[in-house]
N, C-alpha and C positions, 0 to 999 in steps of 0.2 A: 581780315577774314576772307578766305578764298576757298574754292572747291578743292577736294583732295587731288593729289598728283595722279592717282590711279584713274579718277574720273576724267581728268583733262587728257590723259594719255589715251583713254578709250575713245574720246571724241576726235583727237588728232589722227589716230590710226584707223578710224572707221573706214571700211571699204566704200560705203555710201552714207553720208551724213545729212540729217535733217536738223536745221537750226530754226527754232521758233521762239520769238520773244514778244512779250507784252510791250506796251509803249509807255503809258503814264506810270511813273514810279519805278520804271525799269530803265528805259532809255531817256526819259524826260522827267524833270522835276515837276512840282505842283505850283499852281498859281491861282489866285482868285479868278483871273481871266483865263479860261481854258484854252484860249488861242494865243496866249503869251507865255507859254511854258518854256523853261530853259531846256533845250535839247542837247544831250551830250554828243558832240560831233565825233568824238573818238569812237563811240559805239557805232554811230552811223557809218563811219569810215571802215570799221572792222567788218560790219555786216555786208557792206558793199564789196569788200575784198573777198569775203567768204562766198558771196553769191557768184563771183566770177571764176571760182575754182571748179575743176571737174568733180563730178559725183558729190556735189555739195549743194543742197537745196536750202534756201533761206525764206522765211516767212515772218510777217509781222501780224500778230493776232491781238486785236484790241477791242475794247468796249466802245471806242469812238466809232461814229459812222464814217464811211469812207470820204464823204465830202468834207467833213470836219478834219479828218486825219490829213488830207492833202494840204490843208492850210498850215499845218505845223510840222509835218514830217517830210524830209527831203528824199527819203528812199525811193528808188525807181526800179523798173524792170532791170534784171530778172527777179528781184525780190517780190514775193507774193504778198499782197495786202489783203487781209481779212478783217472786216469791220463788224461792228455790232455783235461782238462775241462769235463771229463766224457766220452770221446770217447774211452778210454781204461779202461776197468774194467771187472770183472767177471760178473757183472750185467750191462745191458743196453749198451753193447759195440757197436761200429760202425765199419763197414767194409770199409777198404781203397780200393777205386776203381782205375782203370787206369785213368779215367777222373780226379780224385782228384790228382793223381801223376803229371799229365800234368800241372795242375794249379799251383802246388807247384814249378815245374820247371820254369814256367813263372815268378813266384814271385822271385825266385832265380836270374834270369837274371836281373830283375829290381833292385835288392838289391846289385848288384856287386859294384856300386860306393860307397854306404854307407859303405860296408865292407872294402873298400880300405883306409878308414881313420884310423889313429892310435887309439888304445884303443877301437875299436868297433869290433863286430863280429856277425856272423849269427849262430843261434842255429838251428839245424835240428831235428825236432820232427816228429813222424809219420804223424800227421795231421796238423802240423803247421811249419812255419818258423818264427823265432823271431829275430828281430834286437835288439841287446844289446848295450847299451852305458853307463853302470854303471861305468866302469873303467874310462872312460873319464869324467863322471859327478863328480867323486870324486875330480877332479882337476879343471874342467872347465864346470860347469853346464850349462852355457849359450850356449856354443858350442854344448854340448850334446843335449840340447833342440832343437836347430836349426836343427841339423841333423835329429833328430827323427820327427820333424814337417815336414821336407821335405819328409821323408819316408812315411808319412801318405798319400801322393799324389799317391803312387803306386796303380795302379788299375788293377785288373785281375777279369773278370766276375766270380761271384760265390765264391769269396774269401772275408771273413769277416775280417775287419781291426779293431784292438783294441789297444788303447794307454794305457800302464801301467806305472809303476814306472821305468823310464829310459829304457823302452822297447817299441817296437811296434810289435804286433803279427798279423800274417796273417794265417787264419785258413780256411781249405777247408771242415771242418766238421760243420754240423748244430748243433751239440751238444754244449750246454753251461752248465755252472754250474746250471743254472735254469732248463734246461730240465732234467739233470741227477738227481738233487735233487727232482724234482717233481715225477720222475719215482721211486726213492728210497722210497719216502714217500708213494706212492701208493703200493709198494711191501711190506714194513715193517708194514704199518698201525699203526704208533705210536700214542699214545695219545697226545704227545707233541714232536715236533722236534726242535732241536737247531742247528743253522748254524752260524759259526763264520768266518769272513773274513775281509780283509783290502783293497782290490783293486777294480778297476772298474769291473773286471769280476765277482767279488763276488756279485755285485748288482743284477745280473740275479738271483742268488740264493735267495737273500732277498725278491725279488719280488714274488716268488712263494710260500712263506710260508703262511700257513693258519692262520686264526684267532686262537689265543691261542698259536701258535708257537713262538719261540724266535729267533730273528735275532740280532747278536751282531757285530757291526762295530768296527774295531780296528783302533784307531787313529782319526785324524781330517778329515773333508770333508763331503760334502752332502751325504746322504745315505737313502736308503729305510728301513734300519734296525730300529727296535724300541728301541734297547739298544746300548750302546757304552762303550768300555773300552779304556784306554789311550794308552796301548802299549803291547808288547809281554809279559813282566813280569805280567801284569794285566790279560792277558789270562791265564797264569799259575795259578794265584791266583783263578780265576773263576773256572777253571777245577778242581783244587784241592778241592775247597769248594764243588763243585758238587759231586765229587767222595766221599769225606768224608761224606757228608750228605746223599747221596743215599745208600752208604754202611751201614751206621748206621740205616737207615730206613728199608732196605731189609734184612740185616743180611746175613749169609751164607746159601745157599740153602741146602735142605736135600738130594736130589738125588746125587749119588756119582759123576757122570760125571759133573754135574753143580757145585757141591762143588769143584771139582778139578779145574775147570776153575777159580773160584773165588780165591781159595787159591794160585794157581799157578800164577795168575795175580798179586797178592800182592808181590810174590817173584820176578816176572819179572820186576815189577816197580822198585824194588831196584837194580836188575841187570843192568837196563838201567843207573842207577846213580852211578855205581861203577867207581871210578877213580883210584883205586889202588888195584889190585887183590892180591898183596902180603901183604896187611894190616892184622894185627893181629885181631882176632875176640874174642868174649867172650868165645868161646870154646878153652880152653887152648891148645896151640900148633898148632892150626889150623889157616890158612890164609883164606881170602875170597875165593880164588881159591879152597882150601881144602873143604869148605862148599859145593860147587857145585860138586866137585869130589865125596864126600860122597854120595850125593843124586843120582848121576848118576852111582854109583857103586853097592850099596847094593840092590836097587830095581830091576834093570835088572837081577842081579844074582839070586834073589829070583824067578823072573818070569820064569826062566829056569826050575824050578821044576814044573811049570804048562805047560810046553811045548811051552813057548813063548820066542822068542829071539828079544830083542830090539837092533838093530844094529845102530851105530852112525858113521858118517863120519867126523864130526867136531873134530878138535884137541883140547882136553880139556885144555892142557897146554897153547897152543898158543891162543886159542879162547874160553875161558870158557863161554862167553855170547852166542856165536853161538852154543856151545854144549848144553847149557841149553835149548835154544829155540828148538833145534832139539829133545831133550828129551820130552819137553812139547807136541810137535806135535805127537811124537810116543805114549805117554801115552794117549793122546786124541783119537788117532786111536784105541787103545786097548779098551778103555771104550765105544767107539761108536759101537764096534763090539760085539754083544751078545755072539757069540761063544767064543771069547777070554775073555770078561768080566766075563762070567759065568764058565770059565775053572776052574777045581779043582786042587789044588796042590796035587801031589802024593808023595811028600817028603819035607823035610825041616821044618822050624819053623811054616809054615802056612799049613801043611799037613791036608787035609780034607776040607779046606776052599776055597772059590772062590777068584779069582783075584780081583773082585770088592770089596769084603769084606776086603781083606788084604790092598787094596789101601786106603779104607776109614779109616781103623783102624790104619795103620802104616805110609803109605807114606804121607797122608795129614797132620797129626799132625807134622810130621818131617819137611815138607816144611814150615808149619805155624810157627813153633818155629825158624827155621833157617832164616826166613824172618827178624826177630828181630836181630839175630846175624849178618846177612849181612849188615843191615842198620847201626848197631852200629859200625861195622868195618870201615865204611866210615864217622863216626862222626855224623850220622843222627839218629834221634829218629823216631819211628814208633809206632802207637797205634794199638795193635792187637784187633781183634774182641772180645768184652768182653764176649759174651755168649760162643763162642767156646773156648776161653781161660779158662773160668771157668770150662767148662766140661772136658777139658784136665787136668786141675789142679786136679779136683776131682778124675779123673781116676788115676793120678800119686800118689796122696795121699793114694788111696786105696791099692796100692802096698806096701806102707810102706818102710821099710829098704831095701827090695829087690831091689829097684830102684838103690840105691847107690851100693849095693853089686854086681850089674851087671857090674860095672866098667865103665858104659857109662855116668854117671852123677856125678858131684861133690856134696858135702854135701849142703843141703839147706842153703840159705843165708837169715837171718832174715830180714823181712820188715814189716812195720806197716800194720795192717789188713785193713786200709782204702785205701791202694794203689790200682790202677787199676788191674783188673784180669790178664791182660797181664804181668804186672810187677811181680805180685805174682807167676804166672806160671813160668816165667823165673828164678826168684829167687829160687823157689823150685827145679828147675832143676840145681841149682848150679851156675847160672850166676850172675855176679856182676851187680846190677841194674844201676849203674852209668857208666858202661863201655862205652867209646867213647864219653861221653858228658862232661867230666871234662876238664877244661881249662889246 
């Protein structure tokens, strides 16, 4: 089950697109332990790629509070994170008052009996208290349903009560996914908005979508959404198709800062899916971790010749993913600052050029090509942007034998001329086109 081709085409072709997704039941499965849910990394990768594209805004809108979300969700800037149904976010946040706290205290008192039952507990969020019975439901759904139904009778004036999947939520905030989504649509002014969700609270979001927007319900049940997909893997398929289609239509942007976002997002998508950092890569003698180490070593070293110091706190050996995302944030900051982006190198291989020019000419092609290396190290294929690959290939071919004489590339590997530009690029750089994909 997937959305209609017309709806997908509308999303791919949108002049400005807003993509908003729920988390639990949409990007992640359920678990009795809310901090041990299985996250679909293909969806995470697709959202990461979408967020790096021009005129494409991505947000995660969840009932989880932001502190709890950070423990299970790897999505980073520029994805907007909105927690507690939108009460917590950089945009459209709600202030927690003393009156709200008093109401939450009253709810807690009335939930004491529920929490005394085995395999149930109360989750404390800034604007909500949530009665959980998923662990009990895994062995005795009938008893879990009865307890949750009884909890629905808890009444505190000014507190909204919502039944979800093996939970009952009590909220003191007027914010709903609908109010947050409506405000975000007003802020971003997208040509088309996409909202994906699976639960009762997501219906508030579906109901505020405009004509031409796309609401996607995950799973069975009555819904205000106009489209439906079967399950979490189907969400991943939808988001991947959208990312592929939109990337192909938009291509890589010309401005350096925007191109960096798109190229870095492609690499980040593969970082999210790494399951073995010690795996060999198409770069002889290098592991997946070495790929990240390479990128995070030479570029910061070069920037020192322009008076710029990129400092990192993440441990590259222990947390290569964290180090990579910290690097992306740091480079984003450099390119957003005209004083640093236009700084001139006073020494080194880039002497006389600007930081922005060196970034465009050397860092971006390096990240671009190593995206392929990282994916292949994990047994995954990735299709590189054809136009950018062709231009990089032409540039490398113009250097001739000096490319191999530099010692940084192996001898070209012959491939048929009708192979995709990305494959021809990597083969010319000495990579084995079949690396990581052979049985």
